[in-house]
Every structure is written in C-alpha cells, then in structure tokens.
TORLUM-495371 format. One record per residue (C-alpha): x, y, z; residue in one letter. Coordinates in steps of 0.1 Angstrom, whole numbers, plus 5000, padded with zeros to 4 digits. Layout:
<pts>
{pt {X,Y,Z},"a"}
...
</pts>
This chain:
<pts>
{pt {2835,7305,3284},"m"}
{pt {2799,7295,3284},"i"}
{pt {2799,7260,3298},"k"}
{pt {2775,7232,3292},"l"}
{pt {2772,7227,3330},"i"}
{pt {2774,7259,3351},"n"}
{pt {2767,7242,3385},"s"}
{pt {2761,7209,3402},"t"}
{pt {2726,7219,3412},"f"}
{pt {2701,7247,3405},"y"}
{pt {2703,7272,3434},"k"}
{pt {2735,7255,3443},"e"}
{pt {2745,7273,3476},"r"}
{pt {2710,7267,3490},"e"}
{pt {2711,7230,3480},"t"}
{pt {2746,7224,3493},"r"}
{pt {2738,7239,3527},"l"}
{pt {2707,7218,3530},"a"}
{pt {2726,7187,3519},"l"}
{pt {2754,7193,3544},"s"}
{pt {2728,7195,3572},"k"}
{pt {2710,7164,3560},"f"}
{pt {2742,7143,3559},"v"}
{pt {2753,7155,3594},"k"}
{pt {2719,7146,3610},"n"}
{pt {2705,7116,3592},"t"}
{pt {2709,7082,3607},"e"}
{pt {2705,7064,3573},"w"}
{pt {2725,7070,3540},"l"}
{pt {2719,7038,3520},"s"}
{pt {2685,7033,3502},"f"}
{pt {2658,7043,3527},"g"}
{pt {2629,7067,3534},"p"}
{pt {2643,7097,3514},"e"}
{pt {2645,7075,3483},"c"}
{pt {2609,7063,3487},"l"}
{pt {2599,7100,3492},"k"}
{pt {2616,7109,3460},"f"}
{pt {2599,7081,3441},"e"}
{pt {2565,7094,3453},"r"}
{pt {2574,7130,3444},"n"}
{pt {2587,7122,3409},"f"}
{pt {2558,7098,3401},"a"}
{pt {2534,7126,3410},"t"}
{pt {2553,7151,3389},"y"}
{pt {2555,7128,3359},"q"}
{pt {2518,7118,3364},"k"}
{pt {2527,7081,3365},"r"}
{pt {2516,7055,3390},"k"}
{pt {2551,7042,3398},"h"}
{pt {2587,7056,3399},"c"}
{pt {2615,7033,3406},"i"}
{pt {2647,7052,3415},"f"}
{pt {2681,7039,3403},"f"}
{pt {2718,7049,3406},"n"}
{pt {2719,7062,3370},"s"}
{pt {2698,7066,3338},"g"}
{pt {2720,7040,3321},"s"}
{pt {2712,7014,3349},"m"}
{pt {2675,7023,3346},"a"}
{pt {2678,7012,3309},"n"}
{pt {2695,6980,3319},"l"}
{pt {2670,6972,3346},"a"}
{pt {2641,6979,3323},"l"}
{pt {2653,6954,3297},"i"}
{pt {2661,6928,3324},"q"}
{pt {2627,6932,3339},"a"}
{pt {2610,6927,3305},"l"}
{pt {2630,6895,3301},"l"}
{pt {2622,6883,3336},"n"}
{pt {2585,6888,3329},"l"}
{pt {2587,6870,3295},"d"}
{pt {2576,6901,3277},"i"}
{pt {2610,6896,3259},"l"}
{pt {2629,6864,3253},"k"}
{pt {2666,6859,3245},"k"}
{pt {2671,6863,3207},"g"}
{pt {2641,6886,3202},"d"}
{pt {2646,6917,3180},"g"}
{pt {2644,6950,3197},"v"}
{pt {2641,6982,3176},"g"}
{pt {2659,7013,3188},"f"}
{pt {2664,7049,3177},"s"}
{pt {2697,7049,3159},"s"}
{pt {2705,7085,3170},"l"}
{pt {2708,7078,3207},"t"}
{pt {2731,7071,3237},"w"}
{pt {2753,7040,3240},"s"}
{pt {2736,7026,3271},"t"}
{pt {2703,7024,3253},"n"}
{pt {2717,6998,3230},"v"}
{pt {2744,6981,3252},"m"}
{pt {2718,6963,3274},"p"}
{pt {2702,6947,3243},"l"}
{pt {2735,6932,3233},"i"}
{pt {2745,6923,3269},"q"}
{pt {2712,6905,3275},"l"}
{pt {2712,6884,3244},"g"}
{pt {2687,6904,3223},"l"}
{pt {2690,6915,3186},"k"}
{pt {2693,6953,3183},"p"}
{pt {2676,6967,3152},"i"}
{pt {2683,7003,3143},"p"}
{pt {2655,7026,3132},"v"}
{pt {2666,7059,3115},"d"}
{pt {2654,7093,3125},"v"}
{pt {2640,7123,3106},"e"}
{pt {2665,7152,3101},"i"}
{pt {2640,7179,3109},"e"}
{pt {2630,7165,3143},"t"}
{pt {2661,7144,3152},"l"}
{pt {2637,7117,3162},"n"}
{pt {2621,7085,3148},"v"}
{pt {2587,7091,3130},"s"}
{pt {2559,7066,3124},"s"}
{pt {2571,7066,3088},"k"}
{pt {2606,7056,3097},"k"}
{pt {2593,7029,3121},"l"}
{pt {2571,7015,3093},"a"}
{pt {2601,7014,3070},"n"}
{pt {2621,6995,3095},"a"}
{pt {2592,6970,3101},"l"}
{pt {2590,6964,3063},"d"}
{pt {2624,6946,3065},"s"}
{pt {2627,6936,3102},"s"}
{pt {2606,6921,3130},"h"}
{pt {2609,6932,3166},"f"}
{pt {2589,6926,3198},"k"}
{pt {2598,6958,3215},"t"}
{pt {2607,6993,3203},"f"}
{pt {2630,7014,3226},"f"}
{pt {2623,7049,3214},"l"}
{pt {2646,7078,3223},"t"}
{pt {2630,7112,3228},"n"}
{pt {2661,7132,3218},"l"}
{pt {2671,7165,3233},"l"}
{pt {2636,7176,3243},"g"}
{pt {2620,7168,3210},"f"}
{pt {2599,7140,3195},"c"}
{pt {2582,7133,3162},"d"}
{pt {2546,7119,3158},"d"}
{pt {2550,7098,3190},"i"}
{pt {2512,7093,3192},"d"}
{pt {2512,7076,3158},"q"}
{pt {2542,7055,3168},"i"}
{pt {2523,7044,3199},"r"}
{pt {2493,7035,3177},"s"}
{pt {2515,7016,3152},"a"}
{pt {2531,6996,3180},"c"}
{pt {2497,6987,3195},"r"}
{pt {2484,6974,3162},"k"}
{pt {2515,6952,3157},"r"}
{pt {2516,6941,3194},"n"}
{pt {2550,6958,3198},"i"}
{pt {2559,6969,3234},"t"}
{pt {2568,7006,3233},"l"}
{pt {2593,7019,3259},"i"}
{pt {2608,7054,3260},"e"}
{pt {2642,7067,3268},"d"}
{pt {2632,7101,3282},"n"}
{pt {2665,7110,3297},"c"}
{pt {2669,7141,3276},"e"}
{pt {2633,7153,3274},"s"}
{pt {2619,7156,3310},"l"}
{pt {2593,7184,3309},"g"}
{pt {2586,7184,3271},"s"}
{pt {2549,7181,3262},"v"}
{pt {2533,7168,3231},"y"}
{pt {2495,7171,3225},"k"}
{pt {2489,7177,3261},"g"}
{pt {2509,7147,3274},"k"}
{pt {2544,7147,3289},"k"}
{pt {2570,7128,3269},"l"}
{pt {2578,7097,3289},"g"}
{pt {2541,7088,3292},"n"}
{pt {2535,7072,3258},"f"}
{pt {2550,7038,3263},"g"}
{pt {2546,7009,3288},"l"}
{pt {2576,7025,3307},"a"}
{pt {2601,7053,3303},"s"}
{pt {2636,7059,3317},"t"}
{pt {2650,7091,3331},"f"}
{pt {2685,7104,3339},"s"}
{pt {2693,7127,3368},"f"}
{pt {2730,7132,3360},"f"}
{pt {2746,7166,3367},"v"}
{pt {2737,7189,3338},"g"}
{pt {2704,7171,3330},"h"}
{pt {2670,7186,3338},"h"}
{pt {2671,7175,3374},"l"}
{pt {2704,7167,3391},"s"}
{pt {2708,7141,3419},"t"}
{pt {2745,7141,3411},"i"}
{pt {2741,7106,3397},"e"}
{pt {2707,7089,3394},"g"}
{pt {2680,7077,3371},"g"}
{pt {2645,7062,3372},"a"}
{pt {2619,7041,3354},"v"}
{pt {2583,7053,3354},"c"}
{pt {2554,7031,3346},"t"}
{pt {2517,7025,3354},"d"}
{pt {2521,6987,3353},"d"}
{pt {2520,6972,3388},"n"}
{pt {2537,6939,3377},"r"}
{pt {2565,6956,3359},"l"}
{pt {2571,6980,3388},"a"}
{pt {2574,6951,3413},"s"}
{pt {2599,6934,3390},"m"}
{pt {2619,6965,3386},"l"}
{pt {2622,6969,3423},"r"}
{pt {2635,6933,3426},"m"}
{pt {2659,6938,3396},"v"}
{pt {2673,6969,3414},"r"}
{pt {2682,6951,3446},"a"}
{pt {2695,6915,3443},"h"}
{pt {2662,6899,3433},"g"}
{pt {2648,6900,3468},"w"}
{pt {2614,6913,3478},"d"}
{pt {2623,6939,3505},"r"}
{pt {2609,6969,3486},"h"}
{pt {2577,6952,3474},"l"}
{pt {2543,6958,3490},"n"}
{pt {2532,6932,3517},"p"}
{pt {2508,6914,3494},"n"}
{pt {2534,6909,3467},"d"}
{pt {2558,6896,3493},"q"}
{pt {2532,6872,3506},"k"}
{pt {2524,6858,3472},"n"}
{pt {2561,6853,3463},"l"}
{pt {2567,6834,3496},"k"}
{pt {2537,6812,3490},"k"}
{pt {2546,6805,3453},"t"}
{pt {2581,6795,3462},"h"}
{pt {2574,6780,3496},"d"}
{pt {2597,6804,3515},"i"}
{pt {2593,6809,3552},"n"}
{pt {2598,6842,3570},"d"}
{pt {2632,6833,3583},"f"}
{pt {2647,6828,3548},"y"}
{pt {2626,6854,3530},"a"}
{pt {2650,6883,3535},"r"}
{pt {2678,6863,3518},"y"}
{pt {2657,6848,3490},"t"}
{pt {2665,6859,3455},"f"}
{pt {2636,6854,3431},"y"}
{pt {2649,6865,3397},"d"}
{pt {2679,6878,3378},"l"}
{pt {2690,6911,3391},"s"}
{pt {2717,6935,3402},"y"}
{pt {2725,6961,3428},"n"}
{pt {2715,6993,3412},"l"}
{pt {2703,7012,3443},"r"}
{pt {2708,7050,3447},"p"}
{pt {2716,7065,3481},"t"}
{pt {2697,7088,3505},"e"}
{pt {2721,7116,3494},"i"}
{pt {2709,7113,3458},"n"}
{pt {2673,7113,3469},"a"}
{pt {2677,7142,3492},"f"}
{pt {2691,7163,3464},"v"}
{pt {2663,7152,3441},"g"}
{pt {2637,7161,3466},"n"}
{pt {2653,7195,3471},"a"}
{pt {2655,7201,3434},"q"}
{pt {2621,7188,3423},"i"}
{pt {2604,7219,3437},"k"}
{pt {2623,7240,3412},"h"}
{pt {2616,7219,3381},"l"}
{pt {2589,7242,3367},"d"}
{pt {2611,7272,3371},"e"}
{pt {2640,7255,3354},"m"}
{pt {2618,7242,3325},"f"}
{pt {2605,7277,3319},"l"}
{pt {2640,7292,3318},"k"}
{pt {2653,7265,3295},"r"}
{pt {2623,7269,3272},"n"}
{pt {2628,7306,3271},"s"}
{pt {2665,7302,3263},"n"}
{pt {2657,7277,3235},"f"}
{pt {2630,7298,3219},"l"}
{pt {2653,7329,3218},"k"}
{pt {2681,7310,3202},"v"}
{pt {2659,7290,3178},"a"}
{pt {2641,7321,3167},"k"}
{pt {2673,7338,3157},"e"}
{pt {2694,7309,3144},"l"}
{pt {2671,7283,3129},"y"}
{pt {2659,7308,3104},"k"}
{pt {2695,7309,3090},"n"}
{pt {2687,7282,3065},"t"}
{pt {2719,7289,3045},"d"}
{pt {2739,7275,3075},"k"}
{pt {2715,7253,3093},"y"}
{pt {2688,7227,3086},"i"}
{pt {2658,7240,3106},"p"}
{pt {2646,7218,3134},"i"}
{pt {2609,7214,3136},"k"}
{pt {2593,7218,3170},"f"}
{pt {2560,7236,3164},"d"}
{pt {2541,7203,3169},"h"}
{pt {2552,7203,3205},"l"}
{pt {2532,7222,3232},"d"}
{pt {2564,7228,3252},"f"}
{pt {2601,7221,3246},"v"}
{pt {2623,7213,3276},"s"}
{pt {2659,7205,3267},"n"}
{pt {2693,7208,3284},"f"}
{pt {2711,7214,3251},"a"}
{pt {2703,7232,3219},"i"}
{pt {2712,7213,3187},"p"}
{pt {2723,7225,3153},"f"}
{pt {2725,7206,3121},"v"}
{pt {2747,7224,3095},"c"}
{pt {2743,7222,3058},"r"}
{pt {2778,7207,3054},"s"}
{pt {2807,7193,3074},"v"}
{pt {2827,7224,3064},"k"}
{pt {2801,7247,3080},"i"}
{pt {2800,7226,3111},"r"}
{pt {2838,7227,3114},"d"}
{pt {2837,7265,3110},"e"}
{pt {2811,7269,3137},"m"}
{pt {2830,7247,3162},"i"}
{pt {2862,7267,3155},"k"}
{pt {2843,7300,3162},"k"}
{pt {2831,7285,3195},"c"}
{pt {2866,7275,3207},"a"}
{pt {2873,7291,3240},"g"}
{pt {2840,7309,3240},"k"}
{pt {2812,7283,3240},"i"}
{pt {2815,7247,3251},"e"}
{pt {2801,7224,3223},"v"}
{pt {2795,7187,3219},"r"}
{pt {2785,7162,3192},"p"}
{pt {2748,7154,3190},"i"}
{pt {2748,7127,3217},"v"}
{pt {2762,7093,3204},"g"}
{pt {2755,7100,3168},"g"}
{pt {2746,7070,3146},"d"}
{pt {2752,7043,3172},"i"}
{pt {2757,7017,3145},"t"}
{pt {2790,7035,3137},"d"}
{pt {2803,7032,3172},"q"}
{pt {2831,7007,3179},"p"}
{pt {2812,6987,3204},"f"}
{pt {2783,6982,3180},"f"}
{pt {2806,6971,3151},"r"}
{pt {2824,6947,3175},"k"}
{pt {2793,6930,3191},"y"}
{pt {2762,6936,3169},"a"}
{pt {2773,6940,3133},"s"}
{pt {2769,6902,3127},"k"}
{pt {2734,6903,3142},"q"}
{pt {2719,6931,3122},"t"}
{pt {2726,6950,3090},"t"}
{pt {2734,6986,3098},"a"}
{pt {2715,7011,3078},"l"}
{pt {2735,7030,3051},"k"}
{pt {2735,7067,3044},"n"}
{pt {2713,7074,3074},"t"}
{pt {2700,7107,3086},"n"}
{pt {2715,7098,3120},"s"}
{pt {2750,7097,3103},"k"}
{pt {2743,7130,3086},"l"}
{pt {2733,7146,3119},"i"}
{pt {2764,7132,3136},"n"}
{pt {2787,7144,3108},"d"}
{pt {2771,7179,3104},"c"}
{pt {2757,7185,3139},"g"}
{pt {2767,7199,3173},"f"}
{pt {2750,7212,3203},"y"}
{pt {2755,7240,3229},"v"}
{pt {2742,7240,3264},"g"}
{pt {2709,7252,3277},"n"}
{pt {2714,7259,3314},"n"}
{pt {2687,7277,3335},"p"}
{pt {2715,7298,3350},"d"}
{pt {2725,7313,3317},"y"}
{pt {2722,7351,3316},"t"}
{pt {2709,7373,3289},"k"}
{pt {2745,7380,3280},"k"}
{pt {2752,7343,3276},"d"}
{pt {2722,7338,3253},"i"}
{pt {2731,7369,3233},"d"}
{pt {2767,7356,3229},"t"}
{pt {2755,7322,3217},"i"}
{pt {2733,7339,3191},"i"}
{pt {2761,7363,3180},"s"}
{pt {2788,7337,3176},"i"}
{pt {2766,7312,3158},"l"}
{pt {2747,7336,3136},"s"}
</pts>
C-alpha cells in the first residue's frame, strides 16, 4: 500500500534520535529559545521579515484574522472573500469572528482562483480582505490578483499551507500578500508533528500576532514595543507581565515542535526536489490522458512543490473507477475540503449571510477529483505503480 504519509519526519531515525537527546537534556519544553530559533530560520528560508510560530496551521489562520480585527484592518461585519476550494479552518475563523464569508470560485485547470474569478466575485460582492488559498502547490495569476487587490484597497492574505516551496515568476508563494499562513502538520512539506506559522514583513502585524498567540501580553515583543504599550496604557513594571492588551488566545507551540522544525528545515530543498521530481514524472504520464483527466496547468510556475498530486476526472463515473482501482494499493483522498459552501458547517452558520455560488468549478473538482500522495520517501517503484494503476 502506497500511503499518503510514509513517516513522521524526513530521515526519521536520525530525527527521532536527535529529538530524544534534546528532550532528555533540555531544561525548557514550553515556548522558549528553540521556538525563537525556528522563527528566525523559517523567516530566512521564506525570505520574509517575520515568522510567528503557532501550534497548528489552523490556529495560524485564526490568529491572523484576529490580529487584523485587533488592528482595525477588519471590522465585525466586513465581507472577506475566500477561495471556495479550500480547507475548513480557512473559513471557520471568518464565521467565528463575526465576518461575512464570501466564496470566490476557482479555475478547473489550475484548481486556484484567477484574477478573472476574483473580478467576477467583486462584480456582485464587496469585501475588505481576500483570503487566497494556494492549493496543492499551485496558483493561478497571483501577481494579477495582488495588483487587483491593491487597486481596490483590498488586503490580500495567503493560505500557503499546501504550497511551501512553490515558486511563481521568481517569487515564493506565500510572499504575495500582507501575510501568509503555513502548516507543519505531519505529511505536509515540513513536519513539526503539529505546528503552523504566519509570515509577514509588517512590523505592526507581527507584534499583534505575537500578542494574539499568547494571552494578549507583551512578553515576546521587542523592548521598544513593550515600553510603548506600558506608556500608552499606564502600566508599571510590576503589573506588566500580567497585563493583557488585546483579544487573544493561547496558541503557543512547544520547544519539541521547534526542535523538530529546526532539524527538518535543513532538508527542505532536498525534499522539495524529490517532490517536484515525483510530480513531474506522474504529471507527464497521466495528465496527457485527456480522455480520463482534465489536465492541470502548471507551466506558468517556475517550480511546483506539493505534498499530494491531484487528478480531476472527466466524470464521476471515471473518478469512482479510479478510486476502486486504487483500493488496497494506493491511499487516496478527496481534493481537500471541496467546495466549502457545500460543507455542513457552512450551510449551518453562513448560508444566511452569503449566497453560495451554484454549479461551481469547486463543486466539479470535488465531485470528480481525488489526490494521491507525493512523499519524498517514495521509491521509483512507488511512482511507477501510481502511474501504472492510474493510466
């Protein structure tokens, strides 16, 4: 059986041995110096000024939306556009925090929102922020989306949880918006067991995210920001450590998560190259089978890095046949959350706020699509088996 997730970590034995030694010898396991080291390392890798480390990618999404509200970039009741083919916890924070979620459909051939689809949505809806999902290592014309958002004074943020390492026109995905979120869940590009992050170049947003992550206090801010907060709110040094400045949570990761991240990050380029090679081999053989599959366009990307390889079949019947062929041989999944507006939670909490799009590409992709894994530990035999069974 070719599993989606072969191991907890890349180079698992090496990483487990190092982790065991770290846990045995360290004096500190809650958020501490190893977490700060990981933030520096990941910010450097992503070429962003700030990385704020969280306990999951989902909580990174929640924290980012809360931070935008705390900074008055968003206000309760504002519309927020989102990619309708996405994951549940991109949309749940919008509902939970009193915002109006507005779905934006995707293009079938890229699985992602295009500037055309964004313009279509803006013809009938108004939103202050657009939460764009870069799905499964791909994007559409994200540079044009960024330009359109700037012209309309829309804050662009990216969910880059599935596209770490992909490059479009010389720029890493996750670097087009004000901020971007990442997931380090087992099986994603970089595993910290559980974990996530927000990356941004905006100092003010980064400081707010650090407060949102930890109770609303200032302990992880730089000394100048701490001084300004105490002066603004007339707080003395005795009470400062137990002063809570804004709405927040406890979303902190641990030193264990960070140690694993620091051990894994040195292998990122190697993992990306292996995943890219796997994807290109499979896509070359299977995407050309246009009788069975709708080809996915990726030649506009400089580099594709994905942890799963998607297929959109010509019909539900073909999709069902492919899933049956994979049974007991290749582990398969639906294409993420499908059209999120069809999910029970959205119908329960958001259907009265917004009109769900009908006959969407997102729904077609959900009904006719599936994905297989793309693990850097896959062998040539694994790749050949995937090609053979799905051809």
